MIBALO-454683 format. One record per residue: residue in one letter; z, y negated, x negated of N, C-alpha, C in turn. Coordinates in steps of 0.05 Angstrom, whole numbers. Layout:
// residues N
{"A",{Z,Y,X},{Z,Y,X},{Z,Y,X}}
...
END
This chain:
// residues 368
{"M",{2,23,-14},{-3,-1,7},{1,-25,-18}}
{"R",{-15,-39,-10},{-14,-67,-19},{5,-91,-13}}
{"F",{11,-109,-23},{35,-121,-20},{21,-153,-24}}
{"D",{37,-171,-11},{39,-204,-16},{70,-205,-16}}
{"A",{70,-229,-31},{103,-245,-33},{95,-269,-31}}
{"V",{120,-275,-17},{122,-302,-4},{160,-308,-15}}
{"I",{145,-332,-36},{173,-341,-47},{184,-375,-34}}
{"V",{203,-372,-25},{216,-389,-6},{232,-405,-25}}
{"A",{215,-439,-25},{228,-456,-45},{224,-480,-38}}
{"A",{225,-487,-10},{228,-512,11},{252,-522,17}}
{"G",{276,-508,4},{302,-525,15},{310,-551,5}}
{"K",{330,-563,11},{333,-586,-1},{351,-589,-22}}
{"S",{370,-565,-23},{388,-567,-48},{408,-581,-51}}
{"E",{416,-590,-21},{435,-607,-19},{466,-602,-38}}
{"R",{469,-576,-40},{497,-570,-52},{492,-566,-80}}
{"A",{467,-569,-93},{453,-564,-118},{461,-586,-132}}
{"A",{460,-611,-121},{454,-639,-137},{434,-643,-144}}
{"G",{410,-633,-141},{388,-632,-148},{370,-610,-145}}
{"N",{344,-607,-151},{331,-590,-141},{331,-564,-161}}
{"K",{345,-546,-143},{347,-518,-165},{330,-503,-172}}
{"M",{308,-507,-160},{284,-488,-167},{277,-508,-197}}
{"E",{281,-532,-207},{275,-534,-229},{292,-535,-251}}
{"F",{320,-530,-246},{333,-521,-265},{320,-504,-286}}
{"V",{330,-510,-310},{318,-487,-330},{334,-467,-337}}
{"I",{325,-441,-347},{341,-424,-350},{325,-412,-372}}
{"G",{335,-415,-400},{326,-407,-423},{293,-423,-427}}
{"N",{277,-410,-427},{254,-430,-431},{233,-428,-399}}
{"D",{247,-423,-384},{240,-424,-353},{244,-442,-338}}
{"T",{240,-445,-310},{248,-462,-291},{259,-438,-272}}
{"V",{280,-442,-254},{286,-423,-231},{260,-405,-222}}
{"L",{250,-427,-209},{224,-412,-194},{204,-404,-209}}
{"S",{201,-414,-235},{183,-399,-251},{188,-365,-263}}
{"R",{218,-367,-264},{230,-346,-270},{224,-324,-248}}
{"A",{230,-336,-219},{228,-318,-203},{194,-307,-199}}
{"A",{178,-322,-200},{158,-322,-192},{139,-301,-212}}
{"G",{148,-305,-243},{142,-278,-255},{138,-255,-251}}
{"V",{168,-249,-240},{173,-223,-235},{149,-209,-215}}
{"F",{144,-222,-192},{121,-213,-173},{99,-217,-189}}
{"Y",{90,-237,-204},{61,-235,-220},{57,-209,-235}}
{"G",{90,-196,-247},{79,-175,-266},{73,-149,-256}}
{"I",{69,-147,-223},{66,-122,-215},{37,-125,-195}}
{"K",{29,-104,-204},{2,-99,-199},{-5,-93,-164}}
{"E",{12,-87,-153},{18,-81,-127},{12,-106,-120}}
{"I",{25,-128,-122},{26,-147,-110},{-1,-165,-108}}
{"E",{-9,-162,-90},{-43,-183,-90},{-36,-212,-101}}
{"R",{-23,-226,-76},{-23,-258,-66},{10,-264,-77}}
{"I",{12,-289,-88},{46,-300,-86},{35,-328,-70}}
{"V",{52,-325,-51},{61,-352,-38},{75,-361,-47}}
{"L",{78,-387,-59},{105,-405,-59},{103,-436,-37}}
{"V",{124,-429,-21},{132,-445,-4},{152,-463,-13}}
{"V",{136,-488,-10},{152,-516,-22},{155,-542,-6}}
{"R",{173,-558,-11},{171,-585,9},{145,-598,-14}}
{"K",{135,-616,9},{116,-629,3},{111,-653,-21}}
{"D",{128,-656,-24},{139,-670,-55},{146,-654,-81}}
{"E",{148,-625,-71},{147,-606,-102},{119,-601,-106}}
{"I",{92,-611,-94},{67,-602,-94},{67,-593,-124}}
{"D",{62,-624,-143},{58,-620,-170},{80,-602,-182}}
{"F",{106,-598,-183},{120,-576,-195},{111,-550,-186}}
{"A",{99,-542,-160},{94,-521,-155},{70,-503,-172}}
{"Q",{52,-530,-172},{23,-527,-193},{26,-526,-222}}
{"S",{50,-532,-231},{54,-528,-258},{64,-503,-263}}
{"V",{87,-495,-236},{94,-464,-242},{68,-451,-243}}
{"I",{46,-450,-222},{24,-427,-227},{9,-426,-250}}
{"S",{8,-450,-264},{-12,-460,-280},{-2,-437,-308}}
{"E",{20,-427,-311},{22,-407,-329},{15,-384,-322}}
{"Y",{7,-377,-300},{-9,-359,-291},{-38,-354,-293}}
{"D",{-49,-332,-278},{-78,-331,-266},{-70,-348,-236}}
{"A",{-79,-368,-236},{-79,-393,-205},{-93,-370,-184}}
{"S",{-114,-356,-180},{-125,-341,-173},{-108,-332,-151}}
{"R",{-75,-312,-164},{-64,-300,-148},{-46,-313,-131}}
{"F",{-43,-339,-134},{-24,-359,-122},{-36,-376,-95}}
{"R",{-16,-379,-80},{-21,-401,-55},{8,-422,-51}}
{"I",{-4,-445,-49},{23,-464,-50},{15,-477,-23}}
{"V",{48,-466,5},{44,-479,27},{70,-490,27}}
{"I",{66,-514,51},{86,-529,55},{106,-522,75}}
{"G",{131,-523,61},{152,-512,77},{161,-523,108}}
{"G",{170,-516,122},{182,-523,147},{211,-544,147}}
{"E",{221,-549,169},{243,-557,169},{272,-535,164}}
{"S",{270,-516,172},{281,-487,169},{274,-470,153}}
{"R",{288,-448,147},{283,-428,134},{265,-411,143}}
{"S",{275,-411,170},{254,-395,188},{225,-402,191}}
{"Q",{218,-431,190},{199,-443,189},{181,-438,167}}
{"S",{194,-441,144},{182,-440,119},{169,-410,117}}
{"V",{192,-388,121},{172,-362,121},{151,-356,144}}
{"R",{155,-370,160},{123,-367,174},{106,-383,165}}
{"N",{114,-412,156},{89,-413,145},{74,-400,118}}
{"G",{90,-397,106},{92,-374,82},{69,-341,90}}
{"L",{83,-335,114},{72,-312,118},{43,-315,136}}
{"E",{41,-339,137},{12,-340,152},{-8,-340,128}}
{"A",{3,-345,106},{-19,-350,83},{-18,-323,67}}
{"T",{-9,-304,75},{-11,-273,69},{-34,-260,88}}
{"V",{-40,-234,68},{-64,-216,81},{-60,-191,78}}
{"S",{-45,-184,65},{-43,-152,51},{-18,-143,77}}
{"E",{-23,-112,75},{-10,-96,100},{21,-94,90}}
{"G",{34,-106,64},{59,-107,64},{62,-134,57}}
{"V",{90,-145,64},{96,-170,58},{129,-170,36}}
{"L",{133,-184,24},{156,-184,14},{174,-218,14}}
{"I",{190,-226,27},{203,-247,30},{230,-257,12}}
{"H",{226,-270,-8},{245,-273,-30},{252,-296,-33}}
{"D",{280,-302,-40},{288,-327,-41},{287,-339,-69}}
{"G",{268,-363,-77},{263,-376,-99},{293,-381,-116}}
{"A",{312,-383,-101},{334,-388,-115},{352,-359,-127}}
{"R",{340,-335,-130},{345,-314,-141},{321,-308,-163}}
{"P",{333,-324,-185},{310,-320,-212},{313,-298,-230}}
{"F",{335,-275,-213},{337,-254,-237},{333,-230,-220}}
{"V",{324,-226,-201},{309,-208,-186},{297,-185,-212}}
{"S",{294,-160,-203},{288,-144,-225},{263,-123,-217}}
{"E",{246,-116,-222},{222,-104,-223},{234,-76,-199}}
{"K",{258,-70,-212},{270,-48,-207},{277,-43,-173}}
{"T",{287,-68,-169},{292,-76,-141},{264,-80,-120}}
{"V",{247,-94,-139},{218,-98,-116},{203,-70,-117}}
{"F",{216,-58,-128},{193,-29,-127},{213,-11,-107}}
{"A",{238,-19,-101},{258,3,-86},{248,-9,-55}}
{"V",{249,-41,-52},{239,-52,-30},{204,-39,-17}}
{"M",{187,-46,-39},{162,-30,-29},{164,-8,-26}}
{"N",{178,17,-42},{178,40,-28},{192,46,-2}}
{"A",{209,27,6},{222,38,27},{204,24,50}}
{"V",{190,-1,48},{168,-7,71},{151,11,67}}
{"E",{137,28,48},{123,50,51},{130,76,69}}
{"Q",{160,81,69},{163,98,80},{183,98,103}}
{"Y",{189,77,110},{212,69,132},{195,45,149}}
{"G",{170,31,132},{169,11,148},{188,-17,145}}
{"S",{208,-15,132},{223,-45,125},{238,-33,96}}
{"G",{247,-53,80},{272,-49,57},{281,-71,50}}
{"V",{307,-79,50},{326,-95,45},{352,-88,23}}
{"P",{347,-98,3},{362,-100,-16},{392,-109,-12}}
{"A",{413,-91,-13},{442,-99,-11},{460,-91,-26}}
{"L",{485,-104,-22},{511,-84,-40},{538,-87,-25}}
{"P",{543,-70,-25},{577,-65,-11},{590,-84,-21}}
{"V",{604,-99,1},{624,-122,-3},{650,-113,-20}}
{"N",{657,-120,-39},{682,-112,-48},{705,-128,-44}}
{"D",{706,-142,-40},{729,-160,-29},{735,-153,-7}}
{"S",{765,-170,-6},{782,-154,25},{769,-180,42}}
{"V",{770,-174,69},{753,-195,82},{776,-201,111}}
{"R",{773,-224,116},{789,-237,139},{776,-247,155}}
{"S",{787,-254,182},{774,-272,200},{790,-297,196}}
{"V",{788,-315,203},{804,-349,201},{791,-370,217}}
{"K",{814,-380,234},{814,-397,256},{831,-414,252}}
{"E",{819,-447,242},{839,-463,243},{854,-465,222}}
{"G",{847,-455,193},{862,-453,172},{881,-428,173}}
{"V",{877,-413,191},{906,-387,183},{881,-366,188}}
{"V",{900,-339,178},{882,-316,184},{893,-303,207}}
{"T",{864,-293,224},{871,-279,257},{864,-252,249}}
{"G",{858,-241,224},{854,-213,232},{837,-210,201}}
{"A",{845,-177,205},{828,-171,185},{805,-154,193}}
{"I",{783,-151,174},{761,-138,175},{752,-110,163}}
{"S",{750,-92,173},{745,-69,147},{719,-77,135}}
{"R",{718,-71,108},{693,-76,85},{681,-56,85}}
{"E",{692,-29,105},{675,0,96},{645,-7,99}}
{"D",{642,-18,117},{614,-18,133},{598,-53,131}}
{"L",{609,-65,114},{601,-96,102},{585,-93,78}}
{"Y",{550,-103,81},{542,-107,57},{530,-133,54}}
{"A",{526,-142,27},{518,-175,20},{482,-169,16}}
{"V",{468,-175,35},{445,-176,33},{433,-194,13}}
{"Q",{416,-179,-6},{398,-199,-17},{366,-204,-14}}
{"T",{350,-210,-29},{322,-214,-28},{313,-203,-47}}
{"P",{288,-192,-58},{262,-194,-26},{271,-177,-10}}
{"Q",{263,-182,19},{262,-165,41},{236,-163,45}}
{"G",{231,-136,48},{201,-127,59},{199,-117,83}}
{"F",{168,-121,90},{163,-109,117},{134,-107,120}}
{"L",{128,-85,142},{101,-88,145},{92,-119,160}}
{"R",{68,-131,148},{59,-154,157},{63,-157,193}}
{"A",{45,-145,195},{46,-140,231},{66,-153,246}}
{"E",{80,-131,230},{111,-124,248},{127,-147,245}}
{"L",{127,-166,224},{142,-185,223},{126,-210,232}}
{"L",{100,-213,235},{93,-232,248},{96,-224,279}}
{"K",{102,-204,289},{110,-187,319},{140,-201,322}}
{"A",{153,-203,305},{185,-216,305},{184,-239,309}}
{"F",{170,-256,296},{169,-285,297},{157,-288,324}}
{"G",{139,-278,325},{129,-291,363},{150,-272,373}}
{"S",{166,-254,380},{186,-253,404},{212,-273,394}}
{"A",{215,-280,370},{240,-292,364},{234,-320,388}}
{"G",{213,-334,391},{206,-355,401},{227,-378,394}}
{"G",{221,-383,364},{228,-411,355},{259,-402,344}}
{"K",{274,-377,355},{304,-377,342},{313,-366,312}}
{"E",{324,-387,299},{331,-388,271},{348,-362,263}}
{"Y",{341,-359,242},{357,-332,239},{372,-335,210}}
{"A",{389,-329,202},{396,-329,167},{378,-313,159}}
{"D",{359,-295,153},{349,-282,143},{326,-265,157}}
{"E",{308,-252,146},{285,-240,164},{294,-209,173}}
{"S",{316,-203,156},{320,-170,167},{332,-173,194}}
{"L",{355,-197,194},{363,-192,228},{342,-199,252}}
{"M",{318,-213,245},{305,-215,265},{295,-195,279}}
{"Y",{278,-182,236},{270,-156,251},{282,-132,267}}
{"S",{314,-128,260},{328,-114,270},{331,-115,299}}
{"E",{327,-142,309},{338,-150,333},{312,-151,353}}
{"H",{283,-149,339},{266,-149,357},{245,-121,352}}
{"I",{247,-107,326},{225,-87,312},{241,-59,318}}
{"A",{259,-63,299},{275,-32,290},{299,-41,271}}
{"P",{320,-32,265},{343,-33,250},{331,-37,212}}
{"A",{331,-57,205},{324,-50,179},{334,-28,163}}
{"H",{318,-20,140},{329,-3,119},{340,-15,97}}
{"I",{360,-8,86},{373,-18,67},{368,-1,40}}
{"V",{364,-16,17},{366,3,-7},{382,-15,-26}}
{"E",{389,5,-41},{409,-11,-64},{403,-37,-80}}
{"G",{415,-58,-73},{414,-76,-90},{426,-80,-118}}
{"D",{427,-108,-133},{429,-113,-154},{450,-131,-167}}
{"E",{469,-122,-172},{493,-144,-182},{484,-175,-195}}
{"R",{466,-166,-210},{451,-194,-221},{437,-210,-208}}
{"N",{424,-203,-180},{404,-214,-165},{415,-236,-150}}
{"V",{433,-250,-166},{449,-271,-149},{435,-295,-142}}
{"K",{443,-317,-119},{427,-335,-112},{443,-359,-126}}
{"I",{432,-373,-137},{440,-407,-133},{439,-413,-115}}
{"T",{464,-433,-109},{466,-445,-88},{475,-475,-99}}
{"T",{504,-474,-114},{515,-495,-119},{510,-505,-147}}
{"R",{514,-534,-160},{517,-531,-188},{528,-511,-206}}
{"G",{551,-514,-191},{569,-485,-202},{564,-460,-216}}
{"D",{551,-458,-184},{531,-433,-189},{515,-429,-222}}
{"Y",{496,-449,-218},{480,-451,-240},{490,-458,-268}}
{"G",{521,-473,-264},{534,-478,-293},{544,-449,-304}}
{"A",{553,-431,-283},{568,-405,-289},{543,-380,-292}}
{"L",{519,-385,-295},{498,-363,-302},{508,-354,-333}}
{"N",{513,-322,-327},{521,-316,-350},{499,-306,-374}}
{"S",{495,-310,-395},{477,-303,-412},{497,-272,-423}}
{"R",{474,-259,-440},{493,-239,-448},{489,-231,-473}}
{"V",{505,-227,-494},{502,-217,-523},{496,-194,-520}}
{"G",{484,-186,-551},{486,-160,-555},{492,-161,-588}}
{"I",{496,-135,-599},{497,-141,-629},{495,-112,-640}}
{"G",{474,-113,-660},{467,-91,-678},{462,-85,-708}}
{"Y",{469,-66,-713},{473,-61,-744},{456,-31,-753}}
{"D",{444,-42,-781},{433,-13,-792},{437,-22,-825}}
{"I",{434,5,-831},{435,7,-861},{412,29,-874}}
{"H",{399,23,-894},{389,44,-900},{387,46,-931}}
{"A",{386,71,-938},{390,76,-967},{360,67,-983}}
{"L",{359,62,-1010},{336,53,-1026},{327,79,-1048}}
{"A",{307,80,-1042},{294,104,-1069},{269,84,-1075}}
{"P",{259,99,-1099},{238,95,-1114},{216,107,-1109}}
{"F",{187,87,-1101},{168,97,-1099},{161,97,-1072}}
{"R",{178,81,-1050},{175,80,-1024},{173,50,-1018}}
{"K",{162,42,-1000},{154,20,-990},{182,1,-973}}
{"L",{190,-31,-983},{209,-37,-967},{193,-60,-954}}
{"V",{206,-55,-919},{198,-79,-908},{222,-88,-897}}
{"I",{225,-112,-891},{256,-129,-881},{237,-151,-862}}
{"G",{247,-153,-836},{245,-171,-821},{214,-169,-811}}
{"G",{194,-146,-818},{174,-147,-814},{153,-162,-828}}
{"I",{163,-160,-855},{143,-173,-893},{158,-151,-904}}
{"E",{136,-148,-922},{138,-125,-937},{140,-145,-960}}
{"I",{163,-133,-975},{180,-147,-998},{170,-126,-1029}}
{"A",{164,-148,-1042},{157,-130,-1070},{185,-115,-1077}}
{"H",{190,-95,-1093},{209,-93,-1099},{200,-63,-1111}}
{"E",{217,-53,-1128},{209,-30,-1143},{226,-9,-1130}}
{"M",{242,-14,-1100},{255,9,-1086},{239,11,-1061}}
{"G",{241,20,-1043},{244,20,-1015},{254,36,-993}}
{"S",{262,30,-975},{276,44,-953},{275,77,-949}}
{"V",{293,94,-944},{301,121,-942},{294,113,-915}}
{"A",{285,130,-901},{272,122,-870},{252,138,-856}}
{"H",{257,150,-834},{234,162,-817},{213,143,-812}}
{"S",{221,117,-806},{201,104,-799},{195,79,-826}}
{"D",{187,60,-817},{182,49,-845},{215,29,-853}}
{"G",{235,33,-836},{257,30,-847},{273,1,-849}}
{"D",{257,-16,-832},{261,-43,-831},{288,-45,-820}}
{"M",{308,-51,-833},{333,-45,-823},{338,-73,-802}}
{"A",{327,-103,-815},{331,-125,-806},{320,-119,-772}}
{"I",{296,-113,-767},{284,-112,-737},{300,-81,-733}}
{"H",{317,-69,-740},{327,-40,-729},{349,-50,-715}}
{"A",{362,-68,-728},{386,-81,-722},{387,-98,-695}}
{"L",{363,-113,-695},{351,-136,-679},{344,-118,-653}}
{"I",{331,-95,-653},{325,-84,-633},{357,-63,-621}}
{"D",{372,-58,-632},{398,-46,-621},{410,-70,-612}}
{"A",{410,-101,-617},{424,-121,-607},{411,-130,-586}}
{"L",{390,-128,-579},{371,-135,-554},{374,-107,-530}}
{"L",{376,-87,-542},{384,-65,-523},{418,-63,-510}}
{"A",{428,-72,-527},{459,-79,-515},{464,-94,-501}}
{"A",{444,-122,-506},{448,-142,-493},{438,-136,-459}}
{"I",{420,-121,-454},{414,-111,-433},{420,-91,-417}}
{"G",{441,-77,-434},{454,-56,-423},{439,-26,-420}}
{"E",{422,-28,-448},{409,-4,-443},{421,10,-473}}
{"S",{414,37,-471},{423,48,-495},{409,54,-521}}
{"D",{421,56,-544},{417,51,-568},{384,57,-578}}
{"I",{377,48,-606},{347,52,-618},{348,80,-619}}
{"G",{366,100,-628},{353,126,-628},{349,143,-602}}
{"T",{353,134,-582},{355,137,-556},{323,138,-545}}
{"H",{312,106,-556},{283,97,-547},{272,110,-569}}
{"F",{271,104,-589},{256,110,-614},{271,134,-632}}
{"P",{270,163,-620},{274,184,-637},{273,184,-669}}
{"P",{293,188,-679},{289,188,-714},{270,218,-716}}
{"D",{272,240,-699},{254,262,-708},{238,268,-688}}
{"D",{225,249,-679},{202,243,-666},{181,238,-687}}
{"P",{157,258,-682},{138,261,-702},{128,228,-698}}
{"K",{122,215,-674},{110,186,-661},{117,172,-679}}
{"Y",{139,168,-686},{158,142,-710},{156,151,-735}}
{"L",{142,170,-741},{140,182,-773},{124,150,-793}}
{"D",{138,139,-806},{125,114,-819},{115,99,-802}}
{"A",{125,93,-775},{121,78,-751},{126,46,-765}}
{"D",{111,28,-752},{111,0,-762},{137,-5,-738}}
{"S",{168,-23,-747},{183,-29,-736},{179,-43,-712}}
{"A",{153,-71,-726},{148,-91,-707},{142,-79,-680}}
{"L",{124,-55,-682},{119,-47,-656},{135,-35,-635}}
{"M",{155,-19,-648},{179,-15,-642},{202,-42,-621}}
{"L",{198,-62,-642},{203,-92,-629},{184,-97,-606}}
{"T",{163,-100,-607},{151,-103,-587},{156,-81,-561}}
{"D",{153,-59,-560},{163,-44,-533},{186,-51,-528}}
{"T",{210,-58,-540},{238,-69,-535},{238,-94,-520}}
{"V",{217,-110,-530},{217,-137,-512},{204,-131,-490}}
{"E",{189,-115,-487},{175,-110,-456},{199,-95,-440}}
{"L",{211,-86,-450},{238,-67,-441},{246,-88,-427}}
{"C",{256,-106,-441},{274,-136,-431},{259,-144,-408}}
{"K",{233,-147,-412},{216,-163,-394},{210,-145,-365}}
{"R",{211,-125,-366},{216,-106,-340},{241,-105,-328}}
{"A",{264,-111,-339},{288,-113,-331},{295,-146,-319}}
{"N",{269,-162,-319},{271,-193,-315},{300,-203,-339}}
{"Y",{297,-197,-364},{305,-204,-376},{293,-229,-405}}
{"K",{307,-247,-402},{287,-268,-426},{303,-271,-450}}
{"I",{289,-269,-475},{305,-270,-496},{303,-301,-504}}
{"V",{331,-309,-509},{338,-347,-514},{339,-339,-542}}
{"S",{352,-331,-564},{357,-330,-589},{365,-305,-606}}
{"C",{357,-308,-631},{373,-281,-651},{384,-294,-667}}
{"S",{403,-282,-680},{408,-283,-712},{411,-256,-724}}
{"I",{402,-263,-747},{402,-233,-766},{414,-237,-793}}
{"I",{430,-225,-804},{441,-228,-829},{433,-206,-837}}
{"I",{423,-203,-868},{419,-185,-885},{432,-185,-905}}
{"I",{440,-173,-916},{458,-160,-927},{450,-140,-955}}
{"A",{434,-154,-984},{424,-144,-1003},{433,-150,-1029}}
{"E",{438,-133,-1050},{446,-144,-1076},{419,-157,-1082}}
{"K",{404,-135,-1086},{371,-145,-1103},{349,-134,-1075}}
{"P",{325,-149,-1075},{317,-167,-1083},{323,-194,-1071}}
{"K",{320,-208,-1082},{328,-236,-1074},{300,-243,-1050}}
{"L",{316,-253,-1028},{299,-256,-999},{295,-290,-990}}
{"A",{306,-307,-1011},{304,-331,-1000},{276,-341,-993}}
{"D",{256,-335,-1011},{226,-345,-1007},{211,-323,-979}}
{"Y",{222,-306,-972},{220,-287,-956},{221,-300,-926}}
{"I",{254,-309,-921},{260,-317,-897},{239,-327,-874}}
{"P",{230,-350,-892},{215,-369,-868},{191,-355,-854}}
{"V",{179,-330,-879},{159,-315,-866},{173,-297,-841}}
{"M",{193,-282,-847},{212,-274,-829},{213,-281,-805}}
{"R",{220,-302,-808},{227,-327,-779},{206,-327,-762}}
{"V",{183,-331,-772},{155,-334,-760},{151,-311,-748}}
{"K",{148,-289,-763},{144,-268,-753},{156,-254,-729}}
{"I",{184,-258,-732},{204,-247,-709},{199,-268,-685}}
{"A",{197,-292,-689},{187,-309,-668},{168,-302,-645}}
{"N",{144,-295,-662},{120,-289,-651},{131,-262,-642}}
{"L",{147,-246,-644},{145,-211,-625},{158,-220,-611}}
{"L",{186,-239,-616},{206,-247,-585},{188,-267,-569}}
{"G",{166,-281,-572},{166,-301,-559},{178,-317,-554}}
{"V",{189,-330,-577},{212,-356,-575},{205,-370,-597}}
{"T",{216,-393,-599},{204,-409,-620},{222,-410,-649}}
{"I",{214,-413,-668},{220,-408,-699},{247,-419,-695}}
{"S",{265,-435,-687},{288,-449,-688},{305,-432,-666}}
{"D",{290,-419,-658},{314,-394,-635},{326,-365,-654}}
{"V",{299,-367,-680},{313,-346,-695},{317,-357,-723}}
{"A",{353,-342,-729},{364,-349,-753},{366,-330,-764}}
{"I",{361,-328,-796},{358,-311,-814},{371,-313,-833}}
{"A",{393,-299,-845},{407,-313,-870},{412,-286,-892}}
{"A",{412,-287,-918},{409,-268,-937},{442,-263,-949}}
{"K",{454,-247,-953},{473,-247,-969},{476,-224,-986}}
{"T",{484,-230,-1010},{504,-207,-1022},{527,-191,-1018}}
{"N",{533,-162,-1031},{552,-157,-1026},{570,-153,-1050}}
{"E",{568,-178,-1068},{588,-188,-1089},{590,-158,-1106}}
{"G",{572,-138,-1101},{573,-119,-1120},{586,-96,-1114}}
{"V",{595,-96,-1087},{620,-74,-1078},{602,-51,-1065}}
{"G",{601,-31,-1067},{593,-8,-1055},{563,-3,-1055}}
{"E",{552,17,-1046},{522,18,-1047},{511,2,-1048}}
{"I",{513,-27,-1031},{491,-40,-1028},{499,-60,-1052}}
{"G",{523,-62,-1059},{530,-78,-1085},{515,-72,-1105}}
{"K",{508,-37,-1115},{495,-24,-1132},{473,-25,-1137}}
{"G",{453,-39,-1107},{432,-41,-1105},{418,-14,-1091}}
{"R",{436,4,-1084},{423,30,-1075},{424,31,-1045}}
{"A",{426,8,-1027},{427,2,-1003},{423,-25,-999}}
{"I",{409,-27,-971},{409,-54,-954},{421,-51,-928}}
{"A",{437,-68,-914},{442,-66,-888},{434,-94,-875}}
{"A",{432,-96,-853},{431,-116,-839},{450,-118,-806}}
{"Y",{459,-135,-799},{473,-141,-774},{458,-163,-764}}
{"A",{451,-164,-731},{439,-178,-712},{460,-188,-690}}
{"S",{454,-209,-673},{460,-216,-649},{432,-224,-632}}
{"A",{439,-219,-602},{415,-230,-596},{428,-240,-568}}
{"V",{416,-264,-556},{430,-270,-532},{400,-270,-517}}
{"V",{406,-262,-485},{391,-258,-466},{397,-274,-442}}
{"C",{385,-277,-415},{393,-290,-394},{375,-281,-376}}
END
């Protein structure tokens, strides 16, 4: 089944004290971050951005980052329901996804779960169980307790068959709903719930934006050195009489960075993703392994913000190589050179590193 996505971004953002769609996250705006996830899914043919009339230029700047032919820009209405209806009328595919533009951290996993539910059940709505205790309150006092056993917090994107959602809008007769799952459940059928994502939060207030949590990962790697082997550090081949003893090219700086990135996004370590006993990675270029790791981050909708690497080597001296390493790694990560810090230290003659028989690296990575 083919889908279109409607990204609703026409709110006034009054509680955010500014247009939250233009808030910056990493190198993106909130809206471009959300749009990019749907753009990366080939099953989605058209992406409709629903914005205020005074935000058309901003919307144009968002789609300029992509193939604009896949996008449509639609003017929103005075309410959410009206904005969704306006966006829905610009769709053409059998399935539709309705997403809040203020949810920039939605993952491909969640989108695919919703699309699969639409294909199987006709609807898909991501939701998470409510963890906090819930009370009913009237005039400032507690009037009763509500069991949270059957309570769920609903997220977006919410997916439906286009024809059925249009029918629901027709049956609603202009009535306003908090979201499409309520309207669909009232006029078509009970909406089907799929597992939501704790990271798929909605930015409502300036405080929400200020509290956005970046994630930090730390990595470490060490390789012994031996004669007649190639020495590669930070993606650059280093002139030296000894090289890394390793299954791959033994680039300890990139290996540490890969582990840092994997840790930051909650994935298992480098040995799981690139097994050291797999013939596929014999003498492998670690830069290609880093490229695969960056793609893994993208699929989980994490953007790499910055990284720092410390290389511990008694010799060779690396100062002349570090500027080239920074350029190489910045290009691999898709960040600016200023976002990549690399330093080289000696081990003051201590241990195998101090004797020139090994080189180690520590790395940290920030993603959001």
